[in-house]
C-alpha positions as CSV (number, residue, x, y, z in Angstrom):
1,X,17.8,-6.6,-22.7
2,X,14.4,-8.1,-22.4
3,X,12.1,-6.7,-19.8
4,X,8.7,-8.2,-19.1
5,X,7.7,-6.5,-15.9
6,X,7.6,-2.8,-14.9
7,X,6.1,-0.8,-12.0
8,X,5.0,2.7,-12.9
9,X,3.0,5.6,-11.4
10,X,0.2,7.2,-13.4
11,X,-1.9,10.3,-12.6
12,X,-4.9,11.8,-14.5
13,X,-5.3,15.6,-14.8
14,X,-7.1,17.6,-12.2
15,X,-10.2,19.5,-13.3
16,X,-9.7,23.3,-13.5
17,X,-11.6,25.3,-10.9
18,X,-14.6,27.4,-11.9
19,X,-14.0,31.2,-11.8
20,X,-15.7,33.9,-9.7
21,X,-16.1,37.2,-11.5
22,X,-18.7,39.8,-12.3
23,X,-19.3,42.0,-15.4
24,X,-17.8,45.4,-14.8
25,X,-18.7,47.6,-17.8
26,X,-19.2,51.3,-18.2
27,X,-22.9,51.1,-19.2
28,X,-23.8,48.0,-17.3
29,X,-24.3,49.3,-13.7
30,X,-25.4,45.9,-12.2
31,X,-23.4,43.3,-14.2
32,X,-24.2,39.7,-13.2
33,X,-21.8,36.9,-12.6
34,X,-19.7,35.9,-15.6
35,X,-17.2,33.4,-14.1
36,X,-16.3,30.7,-16.7
37,X,-16.1,26.9,-16.1
38,X,-12.8,25.1,-15.5
39,X,-11.4,22.8,-18.2
40,X,-11.4,19.0,-17.8
41,X,-8.3,17.3,-16.7
42,X,-6.5,15.0,-19.2
43,X,-7.1,11.2,-19.3
44,X,-4.5,8.5,-18.9
45,X,-4.7,6.3,-22.0
46,X,-2.9,3.0,-22.8
47,X,-2.5,2.1,-26.4
48,X,-1.0,-1.0,-28.1
49,X,2.0,-0.3,-30.3
50,X,2.7,-3.2,-32.7
51,X,6.3,-2.2,-33.0
52,X,7.1,-2.9,-29.3
53,X,7.9,-6.3,-27.9
54,X,9.4,-5.4,-24.5
55,X,8.6,-3.1,-21.5
56,X,12.2,-1.9,-21.3
57,X,11.3,1.8,-21.8
58,X,9.4,1.7,-18.5
59,X,12.7,0.9,-16.7
60,X,13.8,4.5,-17.4
61,X,10.6,6.5,-17.2
62,X,8.4,5.5,-14.2
63,X,6.1,8.5,-13.8
64,X,3.3,9.5,-16.3
65,X,1.0,12.4,-15.7
66,X,-1.8,13.9,-17.8
67,X,-2.2,17.7,-17.9
68,X,-4.5,19.5,-15.5
69,X,-7.4,21.5,-16.8
70,X,-7.1,25.3,-16.7
71,X,-9.1,27.5,-14.4
72,X,-12.1,29.3,-15.9
73,X,-11.8,33.0,-16.7
74,X,-13.7,36.2,-16.8
75,X,-16.5,36.9,-19.3
76,X,-17.7,33.3,-19.3
77,X,-14.4,32.1,-20.7
78,X,-14.0,28.4,-20.2
79,X,-10.6,27.0,-19.1
80,X,-8.7,24.9,-21.6
81,X,-8.9,21.1,-21.2
82,X,-5.7,19.4,-20.1
83,X,-3.9,17.2,-22.7
84,X,-4.3,13.4,-22.4
85,X,-1.2,11.3,-21.9
86,X,-1.0,8.2,-24.2
87,X,1.2,5.4,-22.9
88,X,2.3,2.9,-25.6
89,X,2.7,-0.8,-24.6
90,X,3.3,-4.0,-26.6
91,X,0.4,-6.3,-27.3
92,X,-0.1,-8.8,-24.5
93,X,0.6,-6.4,-21.7
94,X,-1.6,-7.0,-18.6
95,X,-2.1,-3.9,-16.5
96,X,-2.6,-4.5,-12.8
97,X,-3.1,-2.4,-9.7
98,X,0.3,-2.8,-8.0
99,X,-0.6,-3.3,-4.4
100,X,-3.4,-5.8,-4.9
101,X,-2.1,-7.4,-8.1
102,X,-5.6,-7.3,-9.5
103,X,-6.1,-7.0,-13.3
104,X,-7.3,-3.6,-14.6
105,X,-7.1,-4.4,-18.3
106,X,-5.5,-6.8,-20.7
107,X,-4.1,-5.1,-23.8
108,X,-4.7,-8.0,-26.2
109,X,-6.9,-9.0,-29.1
110,X,-9.4,-6.2,-29.9
111,X,-8.4,-4.2,-26.8
112,X,-6.0,-1.8,-28.5
113,X,-6.8,1.5,-26.7
114,X,-8.1,2.0,-23.1
115,X,-8.9,5.1,-21.1
116,X,-7.5,3.8,-17.8
117,X,-8.0,7.0,-15.7
118,X,-10.4,9.7,-16.6
119,X,-9.3,13.3,-15.8
120,X,-11.3,15.3,-13.3
121,X,-14.2,17.3,-14.6
122,X,-13.8,21.1,-14.6
123,X,-15.7,23.1,-11.9
124,X,-18.7,25.4,-12.8
125,X,-18.1,29.1,-12.7
126,X,-20.2,31.3,-10.5
127,X,-22.5,32.2,-13.4
128,X,-24.2,28.8,-12.8
129,X,-25.2,29.7,-9.3
130,X,-27.2,32.9,-9.8
131,X,-30.8,32.7,-8.6
132,X,-33.6,35.2,-8.2
133,X,-32.7,35.6,-4.6
134,X,-28.9,35.4,-4.9
135,X,-28.0,37.4,-8.0
136,X,-24.3,37.9,-7.2
137,X,-23.0,34.4,-6.1
138,X,-19.4,34.5,-4.8
139,X,-19.0,30.8,-5.1
140,X,-17.6,28.7,-7.9
141,X,-17.2,24.9,-8.0
142,X,-13.6,23.5,-7.6
143,X,-12.4,21.1,-10.3
144,X,-12.5,17.4,-9.4
145,X,-9.1,16.1,-8.1
146,X,-6.8,13.9,-10.1
147,X,-6.7,10.1,-9.6
148,X,-3.3,8.4,-9.2
149,X,-2.4,4.8,-9.2
150,X,0.7,2.6,-8.9
151,X,0.5,0.0,-11.7
152,X,2.3,-3.2,-12.4
153,X,2.7,-3.9,-16.1
154,X,3.3,-7.6,-17.1
155,X,4.0,-8.7,-20.6
156,X,2.5,-12.2,-21.2
157,X,3.4,-13.2,-24.7
158,X,0.7,-14.3,-27.1
159,X,1.4,-17.7,-28.5
160,X,-0.8,-20.7,-29.3
161,X,1.7,-23.2,-28.1
162,X,4.2,-23.2,-25.2
163,X,7.2,-25.4,-25.0
164,X,8.1,-26.6,-21.5
165,X,10.8,-28.9,-20.2
166,X,14.0,-29.0,-18.1
167,X,17.1,-27.1,-19.4
168,X,19.0,-28.9,-22.1
169,X,16.2,-31.1,-23.3
170,X,16.4,-29.5,-26.8
171,X,13.6,-26.9,-26.7
172,X,15.7,-24.2,-28.5
173,X,16.9,-26.7,-31.1
174,X,13.3,-27.8,-31.6
175,X,12.1,-24.2,-32.0
176,X,14.9,-23.3,-34.5
177,X,14.1,-26.5,-36.5
178,X,10.3,-26.0,-36.8
179,X,9.9,-22.2,-37.0
180,X,11.6,-19.0,-38.3
181,X,13.0,-18.2,-34.8
182,X,16.7,-18.1,-34.3
183,X,17.3,-18.7,-30.6
184,X,20.9,-18.7,-29.2
185,X,21.8,-22.2,-28.1
186,X,24.5,-23.2,-25.7
187,X,24.9,-26.2,-23.4
188,X,24.3,-24.7,-19.9
189,X,21.3,-24.4,-17.7
190,X,19.0,-21.4,-18.2
191,X,20.4,-21.0,-21.7
192,X,17.3,-19.2,-22.9
193,X,16.7,-16.0,-20.9
194,X,14.1,-14.5,-23.2
195,X,10.9,-16.3,-24.4
196,X,11.5,-16.9,-28.1
197,X,8.5,-16.7,-30.4
198,X,8.4,-18.5,-33.8
199,X,5.7,-19.1,-36.4
200,X,5.1,-22.7,-37.6
201,X,4.1,-22.9,-41.2
202,X,2.4,-26.2,-42.0
203,X,1.3,-27.1,-45.5
204,X,-2.5,-27.1,-45.7
205,X,-3.0,-25.3,-42.4
206,X,-3.0,-21.7,-41.1
207,X,0.0,-22.4,-39.0
208,X,0.4,-21.3,-35.3
209,X,2.7,-19.3,-33.0
210,X,5.0,-21.2,-30.7
211,X,6.9,-19.9,-27.6
212,X,9.9,-21.4,-26.1
213,X,9.5,-20.9,-22.4
214,X,12.9,-20.8,-20.8
215,X,14.1,-24.0,-19.0
216,X,12.3,-24.6,-15.7
217,X,13.8,-26.1,-12.6
218,X,12.1,-27.5,-9.5
219,X,11.1,-24.7,-7.2
220,X,10.3,-22.4,-10.2
221,X,6.7,-21.8,-9.0
222,X,8.1,-20.5,-5.7
223,X,10.4,-18.0,-7.6
224,X,13.5,-20.2,-7.4
225,X,15.9,-19.3,-10.2
226,X,14.0,-17.1,-12.7
227,X,10.8,-19.2,-12.4
228,X,8.1,-16.6,-12.0
229,X,9.7,-14.4,-14.6
230,X,9.2,-17.2,-17.2
231,X,6.1,-19.0,-16.1
232,X,3.9,-15.9,-16.8
233,X,4.6,-16.3,-20.5
234,X,2.8,-19.6,-20.7
235,X,-0.4,-18.3,-19.2
236,X,-2.0,-17.6,-22.6
237,X,-1.0,-20.7,-24.4
238,X,-3.7,-23.1,-25.4
239,X,-1.6,-26.3,-25.9
240,X,1.7,-27.3,-24.2
241,X,4.4,-29.3,-25.9
242,X,6.3,-31.0,-23.1
243,X,9.8,-31.8,-24.4
244,X,11.7,-34.4,-22.5
245,X,15.2,-35.9,-23.0
246,X,14.1,-39.5,-23.7
247,X,17.7,-40.6,-24.1
248,X,18.5,-39.4,-20.5
249,X,21.8,-37.9,-21.8
250,X,22.3,-36.1,-18.4
251,X,21.5,-39.2,-16.4
252,X,17.9,-38.0,-15.6
253,X,14.8,-40.1,-15.6
254,X,12.4,-38.6,-18.3
255,X,9.2,-39.8,-16.6
256,X,10.3,-38.1,-13.3
257,X,11.2,-35.0,-15.3
258,X,7.7,-34.8,-16.8
259,X,6.0,-35.1,-13.4
260,X,8.4,-32.6,-11.8
261,X,7.6,-29.9,-14.5
262,X,3.9,-30.6,-14.3
263,X,4.1,-30.2,-10.5
264,X,5.7,-26.7,-11.0
265,X,2.9,-25.7,-13.5
266,X,0.2,-26.9,-11.0
267,X,1.8,-24.9,-8.2
268,X,2.1,-21.7,-10.2
269,X,-1.4,-21.8,-11.8
270,X,-3.6,-24.9,-11.8
271,X,-5.4,-23.7,-14.9
272,X,-2.2,-24.0,-16.9
273,X,-1.6,-27.5,-15.7
274,X,-5.1,-28.5,-17.1
275,X,-4.3,-27.3,-20.6
276,X,-4.0,-30.0,-23.2
277,X,-0.4,-31.5,-23.4
278,X,1.5,-33.5,-25.8
279,X,4.9,-35.1,-25.0
280,X,7.7,-34.8,-27.4
281,X,10.2,-37.5,-26.5
282,X,13.4,-35.9,-27.9
283,X,16.9,-37.1,-28.7
284,X,15.9,-40.5,-30.2
285,X,19.0,-40.2,-32.3
286,X,21.1,-40.7,-29.1
287,X,19.1,-43.7,-27.8
288,X,20.5,-47.2,-27.6
289,X,18.3,-50.0,-26.2
290,X,19.6,-53.5,-25.5
291,X,17.7,-56.3,-27.1
292,X,14.7,-57.4,-25.0
293,X,14.9,-54.3,-22.8
294,X,12.0,-51.9,-22.7
295,X,12.8,-48.7,-24.5
296,X,12.5,-45.3,-22.8
297,X,9.8,-44.4,-25.4
298,X,7.7,-47.4,-24.5
299,X,8.0,-46.6,-20.8
300,X,6.9,-43.0,-21.4
301,X,4.0,-44.1,-23.5
302,X,2.9,-46.8,-21.0
303,X,2.9,-44.1,-18.2
304,X,1.2,-41.2,-20.0
305,X,-0.9,-42.4,-22.9
306,X,-3.5,-44.0,-20.5
307,X,-3.9,-40.5,-19.1
308,X,-4.9,-39.1,-22.5
309,X,-1.5,-37.5,-23.3
310,X,-0.1,-38.5,-26.7
311,X,3.7,-39.2,-26.9
312,X,5.7,-38.5,-30.1
313,X,9.3,-39.7,-30.4
314,X,11.3,-37.0,-32.2
315,X,14.8,-35.9,-32.9
316,X,15.1,-32.1,-33.0
317,X,18.6,-32.5,-34.5
318,X,17.7,-34.8,-37.4
319,X,14.1,-33.7,-37.8
320,X,12.7,-37.2,-37.4
321,X,9.1,-37.3,-36.2
322,X,8.6,-33.5,-36.2
323,X,6.0,-33.3,-38.9
324,X,3.7,-35.9,-37.2
325,X,4.0,-34.0,-33.9
326,X,3.2,-30.6,-35.5
327,X,0.2,-31.8,-37.4
328,X,-1.1,-33.4,-34.2
329,X,-0.7,-30.1,-32.3
330,X,-2.5,-28.3,-35.2
331,X,-5.4,-30.7,-34.8
332,X,-5.5,-30.0,-31.0
333,X,-5.6,-26.2,-31.7
334,X,-8.4,-26.6,-34.2
335,X,-10.5,-28.5,-31.7
336,X,-10.0,-25.7,-29.1
337,X,-10.9,-22.8,-31.5
338,X,-9.4,-19.4,-31.9
339,X,-10.6,-17.6,-28.8
340,X,-7.7,-15.7,-27.2
341,X,-7.1,-16.3,-23.5
342,X,-7.8,-12.9,-21.9
343,X,-7.4,-11.8,-18.3
344,X,-10.7,-10.5,-16.9
345,X,-10.9,-7.1,-15.1
346,X,-10.7,-7.5,-11.3
347,X,-9.9,-3.9,-10.2
348,X,-11.8,-0.7,-11.1
349,X,-9.9,2.5,-10.9
350,X,-13.1,4.4,-10.1
351,X,-12.9,2.8,-6.6
352,X,-10.0,5.2,-5.9
353,X,-12.5,8.0,-5.7
354,X,-14.7,6.1,-3.1
355,X,-18.4,6.6,-2.6
356,X,-18.4,10.1,-1.1
357,X,-20.9,11.0,1.6
358,X,-22.0,14.1,-0.2
359,X,-25.8,14.6,-0.7
360,X,-27.9,13.7,-3.7
361,X,-31.6,14.0,-4.6
362,X,-34.0,11.6,-6.4
363,X,-37.2,13.1,-7.7
364,X,-39.9,12.5,-10.3
365,X,-40.3,15.4,-12.8
366,X,-44.0,15.2,-13.9
367,X,-43.6,17.8,-16.6
368,X,-40.8,15.8,-18.4
369,X,-42.1,12.4,-17.2
370,X,-38.6,11.6,-16.0
371,X,-36.9,10.6,-12.8
372,X,-34.1,13.0,-12.0
373,X,-31.0,12.0,-9.9
374,X,-28.7,14.9,-9.0
375,X,-26.2,16.1,-6.4
376,X,-22.5,16.4,-5.8
377,X,-22.1,12.7,-5.2
378,X,-23.6,11.7,-8.6
379,X,-21.7,14.4,-10.4
380,X,-18.4,13.3,-8.9
381,X,-19.0,9.6,-9.8
382,X,-20.1,10.5,-13.4
383,X,-16.9,12.6,-13.8
384,X,-14.6,9.7,-13.0
385,X,-16.5,6.8,-14.6
386,X,-15.9,5.7,-18.2
387,X,-19.5,4.9,-19.1
388,X,-18.5,3.9,-22.7
389,X,-16.7,0.9,-21.2
390,X,-18.9,-2.1,-20.4
391,X,-17.0,-2.7,-17.1
392,X,-17.2,1.0,-16.3
393,X,-21.0,1.1,-16.8
394,X,-21.3,-2.1,-14.7
395,X,-19.3,-0.3,-11.9
396,X,-21.7,2.7,-12.1
397,X,-24.7,0.5,-11.8
398,X,-23.2,-1.1,-8.7
399,X,-22.6,2.4,-7.3
400,X,-26.4,3.2,-7.8
401,X,-27.3,0.0,-6.1
402,X,-24.8,0.3,-3.2
403,X,-25.8,3.9,-2.4
404,X,-29.5,3.1,-2.3
405,X,-30.4,5.2,-5.3
406,X,-32.1,2.3,-7.1
407,X,-34.2,1.6,-4.0
408,X,-35.3,5.3,-3.9
409,X,-36.3,5.2,-7.6
410,X,-38.4,2.1,-6.9
411,X,-40.0,3.8,-3.9
412,X,-41.1,6.6,-6.3
413,X,-42.8,4.0,-8.5
414,X,-40.3,3.7,-11.4
415,X,-41.2,1.0,-14.0
416,X,-39.1,-0.8,-16.6
417,X,-38.5,1.4,-19.6
418,X,-38.9,4.7,-17.7
419,X,-36.3,7.4,-18.2
420,X,-33.7,8.4,-15.6
421,X,-31.8,11.7,-16.1
422,X,-28.5,12.5,-14.5
423,X,-26.7,15.7,-15.4
424,X,-27.6,15.7,-19.1
425,X,-27.4,11.9,-19.4
426,X,-30.5,9.9,-19.9
427,X,-30.9,6.1,-19.2
428,X,-33.7,3.7,-19.6
429,X,-34.4,1.9,-16.4
430,X,-34.3,-1.9,-16.4
431,X,-33.9,-4.3,-13.4
């Protein structure tokens, strides 16, 4: 069974609470606070597994939780960090926030491992809160809560070229002829239920990956038949080979078919409809044209070549015309370049924590010549944000701007290149 969509629940680990305790030893009459810090909660990590090509495992296991951090202990003992949970997915999996459908990350190309949700930071033990006026604090900091999300995983196959066309136009035959793929072929609509991938090896070229997108029907973009299930697989392709039954063996008009399929692509995703196309006019071995009558090939060329779409007459059965078509497709790919089509991040899991209304302070430390930003609100946001990620860092910058912290720093006279310190992290300030 092929599965290319799955809905799952993920939860990071909660941070362990800080501990409240005091030294109680025979020869230490006034032992101070010695409560240890809580351990950090485990992260939720997604990782590409090259051996996977389906999301079928997620049909059986739908809940994934990282381990909570342990509470701090006596004698300054720090709680143990919770174990991370690593979730393996096939390359090409796009991870979305389920409710909004917005992209969180695309597990493709160089993006092999992602910390999707950071575990909560462990709370400080009461040893951190001793002051000259309060030497026996009975307060420890609770650990940060876990973050939970409903995710939609979608596998969008990574192929350079997508084959489209109505059922029974010969896409599977074409794929089996030009690649190493072995699709099952039978004469009924929706023959191909799985996107078949094959590698085209062309002499003198690097070759390319081709995907047979299952037969479309009118209404596919609205989810009729299995339209949506299949259309997502064409979203990454750079070039589209539009296969049409030029012989009209099922009594269909090939020109109308081409317009009908393009209309479905446009309705599903206008960007896909704008991708470069080439028309493969198939089944020329079954064509018979009366003398003096315009051939179907001529009619297709007259209709589409003025629009910049090349038309190649082929026979997937005999192999006629295939080499010319494939070399043309290879030239199209070379002119486009090798850049992989990736889906940009639209949703930031850090938003789940919200911008709390807890206090913070912004001061200038003359002794260290640094600007210092502290407070529960800052600590909480730092705990949840993956600053090693470019997107996570951009999110944290927006947080500083939206909460007015940048305005306060400027009011204190901060200049470009000055240092800002936040809980042990130092940043250079630049507008």
